[in-house]
N, C-alpha and C positions, 0 to 999 in steps of 0.2 A: 504494500500500500504506500509506503513512504517513497518508493521509486516514482510513482505517479503523482503523489501529493506530498511535496517536501514539508509542508507545515499543516498543522491541525486546521488552521483557517482555510487553507486551500481545499482540504477534504470537505469541510463543512460548507464552504461556498459552492463547491461543485454539487454536493448532495441537494442543497436547497434550490439551486438553479435548475437542476434536473426536474425536481418536483414542480416548481413554478412553471417551467416551460410545458410540462405535460398537462397541467391544469389549463393553462392558457390555450393550448392547442385544442383540447377537448371543448372548451367553452366557445371557441371560434367557429366550430362546425355548425351547431344549430343557429348561431347568430348570423351566419353568412347566408342562410337561405331566405332570400327576400320574399319568395312566394309563399312561405309557410305562414300559418295562422300565428299571429303574435302571441296569443295566450299559450298555445302549445309550445312555442319557442321559449317563452319564459319558463314554463314547466321543465322543458328539456335542459335548459341552462341550470336551473336550480337543482335538478336531479344530478347533474355532474358535480355539484358542490357537496352532495351528501354521500357519506361513505357507505354505499350500497353493495360494493363488491370488494374483493381482496385488494386490487390495485388502489382503489380510492381510500380504503382503510389504512393502507401503508402510507399514502400521501398525507392523510389526516394525522396519523401518528407522528410523522416527520415534522409537520407544521406545528403541531401542539408541543412536541419536544423542543423545537427551536424557540417557540414563544416562551415556554417555561424557563428555559435556560437563559434566554435573553434578559430576563428580569434581573439576573445577578451577574451577567457577563456583557458589558457594553460592546465588546467585540462582536458578539453574536447579534446583538441588537442592530448593529450596523449592517449585518448581512441580511436582515429581514426583507430586503428588496425594496421595490418601488412602492412608496407610500401611496401612489395614485392608483395602484392595481384594484383595490376595492372600489374606489370611486369610478374607475373605468367600467367595472362590472355593473355597478348601480346605474351609470349613464346608459349603458346598453339596454338594461332592463327597462329603464324609463322610456327610452326611445321606442322600444318594442311595444310597450303598453300604450304609447301615444298614437301608434299606427291605427288607422281605421280598420275595422274587421271586415273581411270579405263576406 
């Protein structure tokens, strides 16, 4: 492991980035379908955020572990990523809900 990640911070950064990118990719799929019913799209996005299967449970466990550790480790708090990520999700949901239904 130390060959690929010379420092603990490198390892943790890579792990967190992998989870964040996976979640963003999954959330982008339902949001990209302009022809879909907005209500169903919102439900699809929200389902991606709920740990309903093994991969999402692992992602949730990683995110919760980082959040808990970040309380006492400022270095981890700095790795928590883009503070606008949650706002971006909320903006997407708001835009979808504002669309007229077919």
